[in-house]
C-alpha positions as CSV (number, residue, x, y, z in Angstrom):
1,X,0.0,0.0,0.0
2,X,2.8,2.4,0.9
3,X,4.4,1.7,-2.5
4,X,1.2,2.5,-4.3
5,X,0.7,5.7,-2.3
6,X,4.3,6.7,-2.9
7,X,3.9,6.2,-6.6
8,X,0.7,8.3,-6.9
9,X,2.0,11.0,-4.6
10,X,5.4,11.2,-6.3
11,X,3.9,11.6,-9.8
12,X,1.5,14.3,-8.7
13,X,4.1,16.3,-6.8
14,X,6.4,15.9,-9.8
15,X,3.8,17.4,-12.1
16,X,2.9,20.2,-9.8
17,X,6.4,21.2,-8.5
18,X,9.1,19.9,-10.7
19,X,7.7,20.2,-14.2
20,X,7.3,24.0,-14.1
21,X,10.9,24.3,-12.9
22,X,12.0,22.0,-15.7
23,X,10.1,24.1,-18.3
24,X,11.9,27.2,-16.9
25,X,15.2,25.3,-17.3
26,X,14.5,24.4,-20.9
27,X,13.5,28.0,-21.7
28,X,16.7,29.3,-20.1
29,X,18.8,26.8,-22.2
30,X,17.0,27.8,-25.4
31,X,17.6,31.4,-24.5
32,X,21.3,30.8,-24.1
33,X,21.6,29.0,-27.5
34,X,19.6,31.6,-29.4
35,X,21.4,34.6,-27.8
36,X,24.8,33.0,-28.4
37,X,23.8,32.2,-32.0
38,X,22.8,35.7,-32.6
39,X,25.7,37.4,-30.9
40,X,28.3,35.0,-32.4
41,X,27.5,36.6,-35.8
42,X,28.4,40.1,-34.5
43,X,32.1,40.7,-35.1
44,X,33.8,42.9,-32.5
45,X,35.5,45.9,-34.0
46,X,38.6,45.5,-31.9
47,X,39.4,42.2,-33.6
48,X,40.1,40.3,-30.4
49,X,39.6,36.5,-30.4
50,X,38.2,34.8,-27.4
51,X,41.7,33.5,-26.5
52,X,43.2,36.9,-26.7
53,X,40.4,38.4,-24.7
54,X,40.8,35.8,-21.9
55,X,44.6,36.6,-21.9
56,X,43.8,40.3,-21.5
57,X,41.7,39.6,-18.4
58,X,44.5,37.5,-16.9
59,X,46.9,40.3,-17.5
60,X,44.5,42.8,-16.0
61,X,44.5,40.8,-12.7
62,X,48.2,40.0,-12.9
63,X,47.7,36.3,-13.3
64,X,50.7,34.6,-14.9
65,X,50.2,30.9,-14.0
66,X,47.0,30.2,-15.9
67,X,47.0,28.8,-19.4
68,X,44.4,28.9,-22.2
69,X,43.7,26.0,-24.5
70,X,41.2,24.8,-27.0
71,X,38.7,22.1,-26.1
72,X,36.1,20.1,-28.0
73,X,32.4,20.7,-28.0
74,X,30.1,23.7,-28.2
75,X,29.5,26.0,-25.2
76,X,31.9,23.7,-23.3
77,X,34.0,26.6,-22.0
78,X,35.2,26.3,-18.5
79,X,38.0,27.0,-16.0
80,X,39.8,24.1,-14.4
81,X,41.2,25.4,-11.1
82,X,43.2,22.2,-10.4
83,X,45.2,22.4,-13.6
84,X,44.9,26.2,-13.9
85,X,43.7,26.0,-17.4
86,X,41.0,28.0,-19.2
87,X,39.4,25.7,-21.8
88,X,37.6,27.4,-24.6
89,X,35.5,25.7,-27.3
90,X,36.8,26.2,-30.9
91,X,34.3,28.8,-31.8
92,X,35.1,30.9,-28.7
93,X,38.9,30.3,-28.8
94,X,39.3,31.4,-32.4
95,X,36.2,33.5,-32.8
96,X,36.3,37.3,-32.8
97,X,32.6,37.8,-32.1
98,X,31.0,39.7,-29.3
99,X,29.8,36.4,-27.8
100,X,33.3,34.8,-28.0
101,X,34.9,37.7,-26.1
102,X,32.2,37.7,-23.4
103,X,32.3,34.0,-22.8
104,X,36.1,33.9,-22.7
105,X,36.3,36.9,-20.4
106,X,33.8,35.2,-18.1
107,X,35.9,32.1,-17.8
108,X,39.0,34.2,-17.1
109,X,36.9,35.9,-14.4
110,X,36.7,32.6,-12.7
111,X,40.5,32.3,-12.8
112,X,40.6,35.8,-11.2
113,X,38.3,34.6,-8.4
114,X,40.6,31.7,-7.6
115,X,43.7,34.0,-7.7
116,X,42.1,36.5,-5.4
117,X,40.6,34.0,-3.0
118,X,37.0,34.9,-3.7
119,X,35.0,33.6,-0.7
120,X,31.9,32.1,-2.4
121,X,34.0,30.0,-4.8
122,X,36.1,28.7,-1.9
123,X,32.9,27.7,-0.1
124,X,31.5,26.1,-3.2
125,X,34.6,24.1,-3.9
126,X,34.8,23.0,-0.3
127,X,31.3,21.5,-0.2
128,X,31.6,19.7,-3.6
129,X,32.7,16.3,-2.0
130,X,29.8,16.5,0.5
131,X,27.3,17.4,-2.2
132,X,28.4,14.4,-4.2
133,X,27.6,12.2,-1.2
134,X,24.3,13.9,-0.8
135,X,23.3,13.4,-4.4
136,X,24.0,9.7,-4.2
137,X,22.8,8.9,-0.6
138,X,20.2,11.6,0.2
139,X,17.1,10.2,-1.5
140,X,17.9,6.5,-0.8
141,X,18.2,7.2,2.9
142,X,15.0,9.3,2.9
143,X,13.3,6.6,0.9
144,X,14.4,3.9,3.5
145,X,13.2,6.1,6.3
146,X,9.9,6.6,4.6
147,X,9.1,2.8,4.4
148,X,10.5,2.1,7.8
149,X,8.5,4.9,9.4
150,X,11.7,6.3,10.9
151,X,11.6,10.0,10.6
152,X,15.2,10.8,11.7
153,X,16.5,8.8,8.8
154,X,14.2,10.8,6.5
155,X,15.6,14.1,7.9
156,X,19.2,12.9,7.5
157,X,18.4,11.9,3.8
158,X,16.7,15.2,3.1
159,X,19.5,17.1,4.8
160,X,22.1,15.5,2.6
161,X,19.9,16.0,-0.5
162,X,19.4,19.7,0.3
163,X,23.2,20.2,-0.2
164,X,22.5,20.1,-3.9
165,X,20.3,23.2,-3.6
166,X,22.8,24.9,-1.4
167,X,25.5,24.2,-4.0
168,X,23.3,25.8,-6.7
169,X,22.6,28.7,-4.4
170,X,26.3,29.4,-3.8
171,X,26.9,29.0,-7.5
172,X,24.8,32.1,-8.3
173,X,27.1,34.8,-6.8
174,X,30.1,32.9,-8.2
175,X,28.7,33.1,-11.8
176,X,27.3,36.7,-11.5
177,X,30.7,37.9,-10.1
178,X,32.6,36.2,-12.9
179,X,30.4,38.0,-15.4
180,X,30.8,41.3,-13.5
181,X,34.6,40.9,-13.6
182,X,34.4,40.2,-17.3
183,X,32.3,43.3,-18.1
184,X,34.6,45.4,-16.0
185,X,37.7,44.5,-17.8
186,X,36.0,44.7,-21.2
187,X,34.8,48.2,-20.4
188,X,38.1,49.5,-18.9
189,X,40.5,48.0,-21.4
190,X,38.4,48.6,-24.5
191,X,38.2,44.9,-25.6
192,X,34.9,45.8,-27.1
193,X,34.0,49.2,-28.5
194,X,30.7,50.9,-28.3
195,X,27.6,50.3,-26.3
196,X,26.1,47.9,-28.8
197,X,29.0,45.5,-28.5
198,X,29.1,45.7,-24.7
199,X,25.3,45.3,-24.6
200,X,25.5,42.2,-26.8
201,X,28.1,40.6,-24.4
202,X,25.9,41.4,-21.4
203,X,23.0,39.7,-23.2
204,X,25.0,36.5,-23.6
205,X,26.2,36.5,-20.0
206,X,22.8,37.3,-18.6
207,X,21.2,34.4,-20.6
208,X,23.9,32.1,-19.3
209,X,23.3,33.2,-15.8
210,X,19.6,32.4,-16.1
211,X,20.5,28.7,-16.6
212,X,22.0,28.7,-13.1
213,X,18.9,30.4,-11.7
214,X,16.8,27.7,-13.4
215,X,19.0,24.9,-12.0
216,X,18.4,26.3,-8.5
217,X,14.7,26.3,-9.1
218,X,14.8,22.7,-10.2
219,X,16.8,21.7,-7.1
220,X,14.4,23.5,-4.8
221,X,11.4,22.0,-6.5
222,X,12.8,18.5,-6.1
223,X,13.7,19.1,-2.5
224,X,10.2,20.4,-1.7
225,X,8.7,17.4,-3.5
226,X,10.6,14.9,-1.5
227,X,10.0,16.8,1.7
228,X,6.3,16.8,1.2
229,X,6.3,13.2,0.0
230,X,8.4,11.7,2.8
231,X,7.5,13.8,5.8
232,X,3.8,13.9,4.9
233,X,3.4,10.2,5.5
234,X,4.7,10.6,9.1
235,X,2.1,13.3,9.8
236,X,-0.7,11.2,8.3
237,X,0.2,8.3,10.5
238,X,0.0,10.4,13.6
């Protein structure tokens, strides 16, 4: 009976709570792709490629131990703090579009965060191992507590699972700050010229930031779903 109740409740909560968040996530991802596609066709008048722009940001912050290299994939750009490498997709690495400069400078902004000991990124990196544990064990523990009728185990499981949402929440200031650093350097060093080019870069970075907001919404929706599902049973029994 519990299994049947769980199945019905889980499906209903998924539709009511998680599906809207997933739709928001899909809209955000579509917005990133469309904005990038549009801005990647706008050549910056300064002629900087993404790789050159990223290097300019590193110079601005006095960073000399971070390298820039090409990586495979599309929109696969990222900064690897362990190897101190900024990896840019081919289109961004060689491209001289407004989008390429913005994305490359954003990733270099992450390198600057690490170099300057930016607190939120330190916290985010510190909780990654625990978050990995939470993503694997959180729901199984809560599920076990649900069927055993042992609420403390449910709370432990939900507590571990909530670390995913906490990670997503801490990610927001990290991403917004990296974009802020990128725009600051672009503006002060003249990597892009004119309001139209800078506005185009901001559009790309803002669209990318919305994907992180959507990811947080999905995490919170799932957390709320499991909390209502697992804890509600205990209240019904009482």
